[in-house]
C-alpha positions in Angstrom: 8.9 -6.9 24.4 6.1 -5.2 22.6 2.5 -6.3 22.6 2.2 -7.2 26.3 -0.9 -6.3 28.0 -1.7 -6.5 31.8 -4.7 -5.5 34.0 -3.9 -5.4 37.7 -6.7 -5.4 40.2 -8.9 -3.2 37.9 -12.3 -2.0 39.1 -14.7 0.3 37.4 -18.1 1.7 38.5 -20.4 3.6 36.1 -22.3 6.8 37.3 -25.9 5.9 36.9 -29.4 6.5 38.4 -30.9 5.5 40.8 -27.6 4.0 42.0 -24.1 3.6 40.5 -23.4 0.5 38.3 -20.5 -1.6 39.4 -19.2 -3.0 36.1 -15.8 -4.7 36.9 -14.4 -5.8 40.2 -10.8 -6.7 40.9 -10.0 -7.9 37.2 -6.4 -9.2 36.8 -5.2 -10.7 33.5 -2.1 -10.7 31.3 -1.5 -11.2 27.7 1.8 -12.1 26.2 3.2 -10.9 23.0 1.5 -12.7 20.1 -1.2 -14.4 22.1 -4.7 -14.8 21.1 -7.1 -14.5 24.1 -10.9 -14.6 24.0 -13.3 -13.1 26.7 -16.5 -15.0 27.2 -19.3 -14.2 29.6 -22.9 -13.1 29.8 -24.2 -9.9 28.4 -23.5 -6.8 30.5 -20.5 -8.6 32.3 -18.0 -5.9 31.1 -16.0 -7.6 28.4 -16.4 -4.6 26.0 -15.5 -2.4 28.9 -12.2 -4.2 29.4 -11.5 -3.6 25.6 -12.1 0.1 26.1 -9.8 0.1 29.1 -7.0 -1.5 27.2 -7.7 0.8 24.2 -7.5 3.9 26.5 -11.1 5.0 26.0 -11.9 4.7 29.6 -9.9 4.8 32.9 -10.3 2.5 35.8 -11.3 3.6 39.2 -8.8 1.5 40.9 -6.0 -0.7 39.6 -4.0 -0.1 36.5 -4.0 -1.1 32.9 -0.5 -1.6 31.4 0.8 -1.9 27.8 4.4 -3.1 27.7 4.6 -2.3 31.5 3.6 1.4 31.0 0.1 2.6 32.2 -2.3 3.2 29.5 -3.4 6.9 29.7 -5.1 7.4 26.4 -5.6 5.7 22.9 -2.5 5.1 20.9 -1.4 3.7 17.5 0.1 0.6 19.1 -3.4 -0.6 20.1 -6.0 -1.0 17.2 -9.6 -1.8 17.7 -12.3 -3.5 15.5 -16.1 -3.0 16.4 -19.1 -5.1 15.5 -20.0 -2.6 12.8 -17.2 -1.7 10.2 -17.9 2.2 10.6 -16.5 2.9 7.0 -16.6 6.4 5.7 -19.4 6.3 3.0 -17.9 9.0 1.0 -14.4 7.5 0.7 -13.3 4.6 -1.5 -12.3 1.3 0.0 -8.6 2.1 -0.4 -9.0 5.6 1.2 -10.9 4.0 4.0 -8.0 1.6 4.7 -5.5 4.3 4.5 -7.4 7.0 6.5 -5.3 6.6 9.6 -1.9 7.1 8.1 -3.1 10.0 6.0 -4.0 11.9 9.1 -0.2 12.3 9.8 3.0 12.5 7.7 3.2 9.4 5.4 4.7 8.2 2.2 1.5 7.9 -0.2 3.0 5.3 -2.5 4.3 3.2 0.3 1.0 3.2 2.3 -1.1 2.7 -0.6 1.0 -0.4 -1.5 0.7 -1.7 1.9 -3.0 -1.1 1.9 -3.3 -3.0 -1.4 -1.4 -5.9 0.1 -3.7 -6.1 3.1 -6.9 -5.8 0.8 -5.5 -8.7 -1.1 -4.9 -10.5 2.0 -8.4 -10.4 2.9 -9.8 -11.2 -0.4 -10.7 -7.6 -1.8 -8.2 -7.2 -4.6 -9.9 -5.3 -7.3 -12.2 -3.5 -5.0 -9.9 -0.6 -4.0 -11.9 2.0 -5.9 -15.4 0.6 -4.8 -17.5 2.7 -2.4 -18.7 1.1 0.8 -22.3 0.9 -0.3 -21.2 -1.3 -3.2 -20.0 -4.0 -0.7 -21.7 -6.7 1.3 -21.6 -6.8 5.1 -18.8 -9.4 5.2 -16.8 -7.3 2.7 -17.2 -4.3 4.7 -15.9 -5.9 7.8 -12.9 -7.2 5.6 -12.1 -3.6 4.9 -12.3 -2.7 8.6 -9.8 -5.7 9.2 -7.5 -4.4 6.6 -7.7 -0.8 8.0 -7.0 -1.9 11.6 -4.0 -3.9 10.7 -2.4 -1.5 8.2 -0.5 0.6 10.8 1.0 -2.5 12.3 -0.6 -2.3 15.9 1.2 -4.3 18.5 -2.1 -5.2 20.1 -5.5 -5.6 18.3 -8.9 -5.5 20.2 -12.0 -6.9 18.6 -15.5 -6.4 20.0 -17.8 -9.1 18.4 -16.5 -8.1 15.0 -18.4 -10.9 13.2 -21.5 -10.9 15.3 -23.8 -9.3 12.5 -22.6 -11.6 9.8 -24.4 -14.8 8.4 -22.9 -18.2 9.5 -20.9 -18.9 6.3 -19.4 -15.4 6.1 -18.6 -15.6 9.9 -16.8 -18.7 9.3 -14.7 -17.2 6.5 -13.9 -14.1 8.5 -12.7 -16.2 11.4 -10.3 -18.0 9.0 -9.1 -14.6 7.6 -8.4 -13.2 11.0 -6.8 -16.4 12.2 -4.4 -16.5 9.3 -3.6 -12.8 9.6 -2.8 -13.3 13.1 -0.6 -16.1 12.5 1.2 -14.1 9.9 1.7 -10.9 12.0 2.2 -12.3 15.6 -0.1 -9.4 16.8 -1.5 -9.7 20.4 -5.2 -10.2 20.0 -7.9 -9.6 22.7 -11.3 -10.8 21.3 -14.8 -10.5 22.7 -17.6 -12.9 21.5 -20.6 -14.7 22.9 -20.0 -17.6 20.4 -18.4 -20.5 22.1 -17.4 -22.3 18.8 -15.8 -19.0 17.6 -13.9 -18.8 20.8 -12.8 -22.3 20.7 -11.4 -22.1 17.0 -9.5 -18.8 17.5 -8.2 -18.7 21.0 -5.0 -19.8 22.8 -6.8 -19.1 26.1 -10.4 -18.3 27.0 -11.2 -16.2 29.9 -14.8 -16.8 31.4 -16.2 -13.8 33.1 -18.9 -13.7 35.8 -22.2 -11.9 35.7 -21.9 -8.3 36.8 -19.9 -7.1 38.3 -17.6 -8.7 36.1 -14.7 -11.1 37.3 -12.5 -13.7 35.7 -14.0 -17.0 37.1 -11.9 -19.4 35.0 -9.1 -19.5 32.6 -9.1 -22.3 29.9 -5.8 -23.0 28.1 -6.9 -24.6 24.9 -4.8 -27.8 23.7 -5.5 -27.6 20.1 -2.1 -26.1 18.8 -2.3 -23.3 16.1 -2.6 -25.4 13.0 -6.2 -25.4 12.9 -8.6 -26.1 10.0 -12.2 -25.0 10.5 -13.7 -28.0 8.7 -11.9 -30.6 10.7 -11.4 -28.7 14.1 -14.4 -30.2 15.8 -12.8 -33.8 15.2 -10.2 -33.2 18.0 -10.7 -35.7 20.7 -11.0 -33.1 23.4 -13.1 -30.6 21.5 -16.6 -32.0 22.6 -15.5 -32.2 26.3 -14.1 -28.7 26.3 -17.1 -27.2 24.5 -19.5 -28.8 26.9 -17.6 -27.4 29.9 -17.4 -23.8 28.5 -21.0 -23.8 27.4 -22.0 -25.0 31.1 -19.9 -22.3 32.8 -21.2 -19.5 30.5 -24.7 -20.6 31.0 -24.2 -20.7 34.8 -23.2 -17.1 34.8 -25.9 -16.0 32.3 -28.6 -17.5 34.7 -27.0 -15.8 37.5 -27.3 -12.6 35.7 -31.0 -13.1 35.0 -31.7 -14.3 38.6 
């Protein structure tokens, strides 16, 4: 199986003055192939650090991070990442930004360009292939970043608050685009957000983290199924109860963080 992720008793401390900062403590979690898991928790609890560990940007002090049963030692093409800012190259066209990764190695230009154009069409950017990033809105730039991350066909996609800087309507649209792309590809997704509504709409499971040092304090398996419509989603009979519970738990941990 490809796309499986596991953290086994992972702890991490950052060197800092006047004393070291204990960021993660005894984190264990698993993601099955094709699963969509969201991390929720107060600021500074280590959510983004978990993404960096899975990506291979950071190594744990203890425990291990596994991708398909093998220890993660470094970044790799099987694990893509999308950040809050799209980080496009301003001197490249939209198409060249999307194909940047494959162009670093040996590749078939016609094939890669065709795949890139297909992804741009999927995210609603057909006809913008030759535009420069400065000609795009914030939401359009993030759609380019989405196409760029998915083009190489990663088994795992890591998303660090990718829609946090967008306005409310654009954010809803991006959530739908991401959700539909995920359903079409069966990629394993690990997503960080502070937005409870976003987590409820997107996730198969929500993992709630404690205040620093970050631990997994609750797992919530969502009962909504995968056929979700963003306009009618909140009408599910269990939506209100689950949202109230998640908000309460997250606020509890946020208050602990501030105390």
